N, C-alpha and C positions, 0 to 999 in steps of 0.2 A: 547530607540528605536525610539524616535520621528524623528531623522534624519537618520533613517535606513529604507530602502525599501526591502520588501521581494519579491522574484521572485520564484514562485512555479511551477516546471515543471510537468505538468500533461497530456502530450500529447502522452505518449507511447502507442503503439498498444497492448502490452501484449500478444505476440504470444504464449508464453509458458503457458498462462492460458486459451488458447482455449480449449473447446468451450465456456467458461464463458465470454470471451471477443469477441465473435462473433458479439454481438449486443450492446456492451457497452465498454467504455474505462476501462483500468485496474484500475485506481483510483476510478472508480464508482462501482467496484465489492463489493457486500455486505460483511460485516464482523461483527461477534459477535451479530447477531440477528437483530439489527436495525441501525447499523452504515454502512458507506461505508469506504473503505480503506483510502480515502483522508481525512476523518474526523480526523484521528489520527494526521496527520501533522497540519491540521487547528486548532485542539484543542491545540497543542503545541504552535502555534502562539499566540492564545488568552491568554493562561496561561503564556506566556513569555512577554506579553505586545507588541507584534508585530502586529500592526493594520493597516498597509498599505501594502497590498499584491497584486501583479499581479499574476494571475493564468493562465498559458499558456496551453490551451487545443488544441486538434487537432483531433485525430481519434475517430469517433463514439461518439461524445461528447454530444449528446442530453440529455441523462439522467444525465450525470455529470453536464452539465450547469444548468439544472432544479434543481438539488439537491443543488447546490451552491447558485443559485438565491433565492430559497425558504427557504433555511435553514441557510445561512451564511451572505448574503449581508445586512440583517437587524440587525445583531448583533453588528455592529460597527456604530459609529456616523459620518455620512458624513459631518455634519456641523462643525466637528472638524478636517476635513481633513482625516478621516479614511476611508478605503475601502477594500473590497475584490472584485477585478475587474477581469473578465475573458477576456483574450486576445487570440482569435483564430488567425490563420495566416491571415494577412491582406495584404501581398505582398507589403509592403511599400518599401522594398529594392530589390525586384525582383519578378519573377513569380513562385517561388518555395514554396512548403510547408516547414515546419521546417525540415532541413536536418541533424540535430544533436542538442544536448543540447545547445552548444554554439551558433549555428545558430538561435535557438529559441529565445535566449536572444537578439542576434544581430538584428533580424528582428523587435524587439520592442524597439530598442535603442531610438527612438523618444519619446515613452511613458515614458521610464525610465528617460530620460533627463529632461522631462517636470516636473517631481517631485522634481528634484534637491536634491537628497539624498547625504549625505556624504559617506554612506556605503551601500552596497547591499549584502543581504544574499540570497544565492541560495539554494533552498530546492527541495526535491523530494516528489511526492504525492503518493508513492506506498510502503512505509515501515511502519512497526509497531514498535513504540518505544515511549518513553517519554523523552523529552529534553527541558531544559530551554535555549532558544537561547540567552537570555540576559547575561547569564554566559559566553557564548562563545564570545559575543560582548565585555564584560569587559576585557576578556583575550586578545582579538585582540587589544584593545586600550592600555592596560597596557604594552604589549610587543612591541608596536610601529610597529606592523605588517602591511604590505600592503596587504597581502593575508593570511587568516587563513583557514585551513581545519580541520574538525572534524575527529577524528580517534578512532578506538577501536581495542583491541588485538584480533587476530584470530589465530588458529593453522596453522602452515606452510603448511599443506597439503590442505588448502582451498584457497590458494592465487590465483588460476586460476579463481575464481569467483569475484575478487575484484581488484580495484586499490590499490596498496600497497606503503607505503612510508618509506623512511629511515629517521629516526629522530635522531638528535644529542642530547647530554646530556642537552643542554639548551632548547630543544624543537623546534629548527629550522629544517625545512625540507631540507634534503641534497640530496634526490633522490626520484624518483617517477617512478613506473612501472604500466602499465595498464594491469591487468589480465595476468600476466606471468605464464608460465607453472610451474616454480619454481623460488625461489629468495634466495639470500644470506642475504637479509635484516633481521634484528632482532630488536625487541623493546629494547631500552636502559633500560627499567624498568622491562622487563621479557625476558630473553634470549631464552625461549621456545615458544615465540609468535612473530607474525609479526603485525605491525601496519597497519590496513586497512582503506582506506578512506570510509567515510559514505556517500559521495555524498553531503555533506553540506559544503558550502564555504562562507566566508565573504571576500569581496573585498572592498578596497577603490575605490570609484566610478571612479575616473580618470584612475586608473590602469586597471580596468575591461574594460571600454569603449575603451581605446587604444588597449588593447589586442584583443577585439572582432573585431575591425576594421581591424587590421593586419591579424587576422585569416580569415576574410571574403575575403581578397585579395589573400589568398594562395590557388591556384587551387588544390594543393595536400592534403589539410587538410580534415580530417573527420568532422571538425567543432564540436568537442566534448571536454568537459572540461577535461576529464581524458586523452584522447589521445593527445590533442593539447594545450589547454590553460595553464594548470598547468605545463607541461614539458617545454613549451616555456618561462614561467616566472621564472622557477627555476634558481637560481643563478643571476637573474637580479633584482628581487624584494625580499624584506624580506618576506619569507613565513614561517609561524609557524604552528605547529600542536597543536590542542586542544584535550586533552584526554576526551572522552565522559564521562559525569557525568549523571548517570541514575536516573531520577526522579521516576522511578518505585519502587525504594527502596527495591530491592531484593538482595540477596547475589551475584548472577551472573548478569552481564550486559545483558539487554534484548534489542536486536535490530534484527528485522527479515525482510529479503527480501522475501516477499510472492509472488515471481515471477513465481513459478511453482505450479501446482495443488497439489502436495504432500505437499509442504511447506505451502501453503495456508490452506490446510486441517488440518495439524498438529497445526498451530497457532490457528485455531478455536477450535479444540478439547481440547487444553490446557485450554480454558476458562471454560470448563465443570468440571474441577477438583475441589475438595473441597477447595484447596488452589492454584488457578491458578498462574502461574508465572507472567502473565500480568494482572495487577489488574485494572479492570474497575470500581471498587467501591471506589476508593480513592477520598474522598471529597476535599482533598487538590490539586488534579490535575484532575479536572473533564473532562470527554470526552463528547463533544457536537455533535449534529447531527441535521438533519431535522426531526422533530417529526410529524408524521401523527396522526390524531385523530381516534384512535381505542378504543373499550371498553377493559376492563381488560381481561387477559387470564382466561380461564374457563376449569375446569376438571369435567366431569360428568360421572355417572354410577359407581356403586360398586357392581358388581355381580360376581359370579364365572366365570372366563375367560373373563370378560367384565368390567374391572376397568379402569377408566380414571386417569392416573397418569404419572408423569414425574420424573425421577430419575437422579441425576447428570447431569442436562441439563440446558441450557439457553433458556428460553421461552419468546418471545416478546409479545407485546399487540395484542389483537384481535385473539389470538390463541384459538381454541377449541379442547381439547383432549377428544373425545367422546367415552368412553369405550375402549380406546386403551392405549398402553404402549409405552412411549418414554424414552429412556435411553441413556446417554452419547452423547447427540445431541444438536445442535444449531438450534432452530426453529424460523424463522423470522415472521414478522407481517402477520396477516390475513391468517393463515393456519388452516386447519381442518384435523384432523386425526380421521377417523371413527372407529367404533366398531370392536373389535377382531383383530386389526392390531398391529404390533410391529415394531417400528423404533429404530435402535440401531446404535450408532457411525456414525451419519449422519449429514449433513448440509442441512436444508430445507429453501429455499428462500421464499419470500413473495408470497401470493395469490396462494398457492398450496392446492389442495384437494387430500387427500389420501383415497381411497375407503376402504371398509370393507375387512377383511381377507388378508391384505397385509403384507408381510414381507420384510423389507428393512434394509440392513446392509452395512456400509462403502460406502455410496453414497452421492453425492451432487445433489440435485434436484433443477433445475433452476426455476425461478418465472413463474407463470401462467401455471404450468403443472398440469394436472389431471391424477392421477395414478388410473387406473381401478381396480375394485374389484378383489381380488385374485392375484394381481401382486407380483412376487417374484424377488427381486433385491439383488445382493450381495452374493448369495449362489451357483450359478452355473456359473463359469467364462465363459465357452464356450457359454452358452445361452446369458449372458450379452453382450458379444462381438458381437453377431448377431444384437443386438438391440440398444446398447448404445456405448458411448465412455468409454473405460476402460484403465486406466494407467498401465504401467508395474508393479506397486506395487499392482494392483487389486482394485484400487479406481474407482467406477462407476459414470459417469457423465450423468445425464438425462436432456435433454433439450426439448423445446417444439416441435422440429421437430424429436425427437427420434421416430424410427419406433417401436411402442409398440406391435402391434399384426398383422398389415396388411403389407404384402410384406416386410418382414425383409431383410435388406441389411447388408452384412458383413462390419464392420467398423474396420479397422486396425489402432489403435492409432498411431503406429510408422510412418505410411505413412502421417500423418498430418504434419510432420516436415521435 
């Protein structure tokens, strides 16, 4: 990995995660109690030995930049040439913000060239998975590839969500389609599956830089890897597919795009299971993050109807469950749940106070929210829609500006899109 540079794309606006992305970038959205979504990819980098990474940020990046600066930049040795460096749009090549994934890399072509890497690995900061990028790099070198993309099998009825590839028996990419309505492609190893691109690419540096320059000069381009860069290189450069090897070590491959509220909710709820599919407790593949200094979690009172307890839940530091019951939930740092309240199947972000006699079910509570005494969320869909954002599946999102009791306004979730 010493001659390989990582480029992590973390500038997406994350519209489908609104309102959680109203004030933060998608990669900065909390996950699993005290992580952020971007921590998963950054942990993969560290565990893979990839210690030179440019992180390209853009939209609402304050909390993301702070998280990376305080939690990640000090984990590598700068005196050895290692770094996790944030690169916001600097308009070196024009007056535009990043206009696509390829344009984001192109606008930083000077910074990339100054590092003189032999190879560049392109990563995304908004997926949940475990992967050893050094395995993919070895495959790239052993096959003599100029471009390698990571792929995993998906059902044919899901192809509209992915870039899909046609892979030959030797692993060479023979076709590429970006989010087609349907496809005739089938995996050579499983005729009932289609190989989907994971958005993880390794390029020989010269190949990538030339492709980016040509793409930047094309006025009709979307400046996107899936739409433009890969299709334009197909048949001109040796492009290989690398079958995803899951370091999560479960029977089924685990890779999740948590780009929608329901997908994000489901990935968090999985962590509460007795045997979660995504294992945060694997000492051989540790997940790292920025750790704040909070006291241990605390559970107090044991009286009839007033017992402080958490069941099948993930509870972070600084939490106080004071005579309340929390079940099947993820509770982030510095949260207090007060007496006689019940929280079920919910995600509670940090610095939340839940008053007495509250009942909360299937909700996501954003950070710094105070839930007044006696509040009921998740039991009356009509009432919830008057006060909060409610997804079509009935998931309730409570943010700081939610109209809790004064002048409630009708909020139609569908109209947000």
